[in-house]
C-alpha positions in Angstrom: -84.3 262.5 84.1 -81.5 264.2 85.1 -78.7 263.4 87.5 -77.0 265.7 89.8 -73.1 265.6 88.9 -72.0 266.2 92.3 -74.1 263.5 93.7 -72.7 261.0 91.2 -69.1 262.1 91.8 -69.9 261.6 95.6 -71.1 258.1 94.9 -68.5 257.2 92.8 -66.2 258.4 95.3 -67.7 256.2 98.1 -67.5 253.2 95.7 -63.8 253.6 94.8 -63.2 253.9 98.4 -64.9 251.0 99.4 -63.5 248.8 96.7 -60.3 250.0 97.9 -60.9 249.0 101.3 -62.2 245.6 100.1 -58.8 245.2 98.1 -56.8 246.6 101.1 -57.9 243.8 103.3 -58.4 240.9 101.1 -54.8 241.3 99.4 -53.0 241.1 102.7 -54.9 238.6 103.8 -54.2 236.4 100.7 -50.6 237.2 100.8 -50.4 236.2 104.5 -52.2 233.0 103.5 -49.6 232.4 100.9 -46.6 233.3 103.1 -47.4 231.6 106.5 -46.3 228.2 105.6 -43.0 229.1 104.2 -42.3 231.4 107.5 -43.7 228.7 109.9 -41.5 226.0 108.1 -38.2 228.4 108.6 -39.0 229.2 112.0 -39.2 225.3 113.0 -35.9 224.7 110.8 -34.2 227.4 112.6 -35.6 226.0 115.8 -34.2 222.9 114.8 -31.0 223.8 113.9 -30.6 225.9 117.5 -31.6 222.5 119.3 -28.7 220.8 117.3 -26.4 223.1 118.4 -27.4 223.1 121.9 -26.9 219.3 121.9 -23.6 219.4 120.3 -22.2 222.1 122.6 -23.4 219.9 125.6 -21.5 216.7 124.0 -18.7 218.7 123.5 -18.3 220.0 126.7 -19.5 216.6 128.2 -16.4 214.9 126.3 -14.2 217.5 127.6 -15.1 216.6 131.1 -14.3 213.1 130.5 -11.2 213.9 129.0 -10.3 215.8 131.7 -11.6 213.4 134.1 -9.3 210.9 132.1 -6.2 212.8 132.3 -6.5 213.2 136.0 -7.0 209.8 136.5 -3.8 208.8 134.9 -0.8 208.0 136.9 1.8 209.4 134.5 2.5 213.0 134.6 0.6 214.9 131.7 1.3 218.5 130.7 1.2 220.6 127.7 3.7 224.0 127.0 3.3 226.8 124.3 6.1 226.7 122.3 7.3 229.6 124.4 7.7 227.1 127.1 4.3 228.4 129.1 2.8 226.0 130.9 -0.8 225.7 129.3 -2.3 222.3 131.1 -1.2 219.9 133.9 -3.1 217.1 134.8 -3.6 216.4 138.8 -0.8 213.7 139.2 1.7 216.1 138.0 0.8 218.7 140.2 0.3 216.7 143.2 4.0 215.3 142.7 5.5 218.3 142.8 3.3 220.4 145.3 1.9 223.0 143.3 -1.8 224.2 142.0 -2.8 224.7 138.8 -4.0 228.4 139.0 -0.2 229.2 140.5 1.3 227.5 137.5 -0.5 227.5 134.5 0.6 230.2 131.9 4.0 230.3 133.6 7.2 228.5 132.5 7.3 226.3 136.0 9.6 223.5 135.5 10.9 221.0 138.2 14.1 221.2 139.2 16.5 218.6 137.7 18.8 216.8 140.0 20.6 214.6 137.0 19.8 214.4 133.7 20.0 210.7 131.9 20.3 209.9 128.3 18.2 211.7 125.6 17.0 210.0 122.1 15.2 211.3 119.6 12.5 208.9 118.3 11.6 210.5 115.2 11.7 214.4 113.9 9.0 215.3 116.3 9.2 212.9 119.0 12.1 213.0 122.1 12.8 211.1 125.0 14.6 212.2 128.1 15.3 211.1 131.3 15.9 212.9 134.5 16.2 212.6 138.4 13.4 215.3 139.6 12.8 216.0 143.4 8.8 214.8 144.1 7.0 214.8 147.4 7.9 211.2 147.5 11.2 211.8 147.2 13.9 211.8 143.9 12.4 209.6 141.3 13.7 209.1 137.7 11.3 210.2 135.2 10.9 209.4 131.7 9.6 212.1 129.5 8.0 211.5 126.1 7.6 215.0 124.2 5.5 215.2 121.1 4.6 218.1 119.2 0.6 218.4 118.6 -1.8 221.1 116.7 -4.4 222.7 118.9 -7.8 223.7 117.4 -6.5 227.2 116.7 -3.7 225.8 114.6 -1.0 226.2 117.0 1.7 223.9 117.9 2.1 222.9 121.9 4.6 220.5 123.3 2.9 217.4 125.0 4.8 215.8 127.4 3.9 212.7 129.2 6.3 211.5 132.1 6.4 207.8 133.5 8.2 206.9 136.8 11.0 204.5 136.0 12.6 204.7 139.5 12.2 201.0 140.1 13.1 200.1 136.6 16.4 202.3 137.0 17.4 200.9 140.2 17.1 197.1 138.6 19.0 198.1 135.7 21.6 199.5 138.2 21.7 196.5 140.5 22.2 194.4 137.2 24.9 196.5 135.8 26.7 196.2 139.4 26.1 192.4 139.4 27.4 192.0 135.9 30.6 194.3 137.0 31.1 192.1 139.6 30.9 189.0 137.8 33.4 190.1 135.2 35.6 190.8 138.2 35.1 187.4 139.4 35.8 185.8 136.1 39.3 188.0 135.6 40.1 186.8 139.1 39.0 183.1 138.3 41.3 183.1 135.0 44.3 184.7 137.1 44.1 181.6 139.7 43.8 179.1 136.6 46.9 180.2 135.3 49.0 180.4 138.1 47.9 176.9 139.3 48.4 175.6 135.8 51.9 177.1 135.8 52.4 175.7 139.4 51.3 172.1 138.3 53.4 172.2 135.3 56.4 172.6 137.2 56.2 169.0 139.2 54.8 167.5 136.1 57.8 168.5 134.0 59.8 166.6 137.0 57.8 163.6 136.8 58.4 163.2 132.6 62.1 163.7 133.1 62.4 161.5 135.7 60.3 158.7 133.5 62.6 159.6 130.9 65.6 158.8 133.3 63.8 155.3 134.0 63.5 154.3 130.4 67.2 154.7 130.0 67.9 152.0 132.4 67.9 148.1 132.1 63.9 147.3 131.9 62.2 144.2 131.0 59.7 144.9 127.9 56.8 144.8 130.3 58.4 147.5 132.4 59.3 149.4 129.6 55.5 149.2 128.5 54.7 150.8 131.8 57.3 153.6 131.9 56.2 154.4 128.1 52.3 154.6 129.8 53.1 156.5 132.5 55.1 159.0 130.3 52.2 159.6 127.9 49.9 160.1 130.8 51.8 162.6 132.3 52.2 164.5 128.6 48.3 163.9 128.5 48.1 165.6 131.7 50.0 168.6 130.6 47.9 168.9 127.9 44.9 169.1 130.2 46.6 171.7 132.1 47.2 173.6 128.7 43.5 173.4 128.2 42.9 175.0 131.4 45.0 177.7 130.2 43.0 177.9 126.9 39.9 178.5 129.1 41.1 182.0 129.5 41.8 182.3 125.9 38.6 181.1 124.9 36.6 183.6 127.6 38.8 186.3 125.9 37.6 185.2 122.4 41.3 184.4 121.2 41.1 180.9 121.6 42.6 179.2 118.4 42.7 175.2 117.3 46.4 174.1 116.4 47.2 172.8 112.9 50.0 170.3 113.4 51.2 167.4 111.7 50.6 164.0 114.3 50.3 160.3 114.3 46.8 159.6 114.6 47.2 155.9 115.2 49.9 156.8 118.0 47.5 159.1 119.6 44.4 156.4 119.7 46.8 153.4 120.9 48.4 155.6 123.7 44.5 156.7 124.8 44.0 153.0 125.0 46.6 152.0 126.8 45.8 155.3 129.4 42.5 154.2 129.7 43.3 150.5 130.1 43.7 150.2 133.8 40.1 151.7 134.6 39.0 149.1 132.0 40.7 146.2 133.8 39.1 147.4 137.1 35.7 146.7 135.8 36.9 143.5 133.8 36.3 145.2 130.3 38.3 144.3 127.4 39.5 147.5 125.1 40.1 146.9 121.5 40.9 149.3 119.0 40.4 148.7 115.2 41.8 151.3 112.7 40.9 151.1 108.9 43.4 150.8 106.4 41.9 153.7 104.7 42.6 156.0 107.1 45.9 157.8 106.9 48.6 157.4 109.5 49.6 160.9 109.5 46.8 163.6 109.8 47.0 167.4 110.4 45.1 169.2 113.2 45.1 169.7 117.4 46.2 166.5 118.8 45.7 167.7 122.0 42.0 168.7 121.6 41.5 165.0 120.1 43.1 163.1 123.0 40.4 165.3 125.1 37.7 164.1 123.1 38.8 160.5 123.0 39.3 160.3 126.8 36.0 161.9 127.4 34.3 159.2 124.7 36.2 156.1 126.5 35.8 157.2 130.0 31.9 157.5 129.4 31.9 154.3 127.9 33.8 152.5 130.7 31.3 154.2 133.1 28.4 152.7 131.0 29.7 149.3 130.2 29.1 146.6 132.6 31.3 143.9 134.0 32.8 141.5 131.6 32.1 143.0 128.5 34.3 144.1 125.2 34.4 147.9 124.3 35.8 148.1 120.8 36.4 151.5 119.1 36.4 151.5 115.4 38.2 154.4 113.5 37.4 154.6 109.8 37.7 157.3 107.0 34.5 158.8 105.4 
C-alpha cells in the first residue's frame, strides 16, 4: 500500500495546527485561572488602601475644621507669623478686635499700632511675654502677649502669639499702687504728727518734773514725800511713754533698737506698784510684790520697755479682778 507524500504532509500540517490551536487556547486559560486570584486580591487591597486614605483625609479635614472653629471661638487673640513677620494665621477675635479682614492682612506684616509698651519678660529661651496698650474697637486695651516658637508640618519655624486682655487687672493694679502710695504718704504724715506732738508734750512734762523736784526740797512729812516721789515717778514714766511714741516712727522705719543699760529691777517693780496703787485702791484691791532673793538687784536691759510691760500687766489685772481681792505679783529667777 502506497501513501501520497503530499497528502501525508498536509495531514501532518493540519494536525500540528490543530494541536497548536488547542494549546494556544488551553495554556492562557490555565495561566489566567492561576493568576486571577492574585490579581483580584491585589485589586481589593488597593481599593482598601484608597478607602483608608479617603477616610484619613476626611478625618484630617474634619479635625482641621474643628481646630479652626476652636481657635475662632476663643476670646483671646491667636496669631501666627512667619520668621519674616508675615501674618499666616489670625483667629476671629483678633480680626474683630482690630476691625480687619483675614484676606486683607494674611500674608502681610500687619501689626496693631502700639500706644504704650509695658514690661517685657522672657519666660524661657523660646517664650517671651510682652504687655502693650493697643487701640481696639472697644477702646484702648492692655494686651499681654505670650509668644512661642512652633514647628510647622513643613519643618519651618513660626511665631505663635496668644494675646489676653488684662485691662481690668491692670486698672486694679494701678489703683492698688495708688492706694499704697497714699497710705505711705499718710503714714509719713502720721509719724511727723506724732513726733511734733511728743515734743510738745515733753516740754510741759519736764516743767512738772522740775516743780515736783522743787516740792521735794521743801519741808514735807513722810507721807507727803512719798506722794511727791510717786508723782515724780509717774511723770517720768509718762515721759517714757512719750519716747515710745517717738519710737513708733523708728519701728515703722525698721530702725528701732532696745536699750542696753544697767538699772535696778527692784526699784523699777516697786515704782510700778506704787504707780498703779491708786487704781487698785479704787477697786478695793490689795497689791503685793514678792521678789525672790535669787533675783539680782541690778540688771541690764531696756527699763522703759519693761515698765510698759509691767504697767500693761497690772492694768489688765486690776480690770479683771473683783472688789476686795488680793493681787500679788511674784518675781523669781529661772
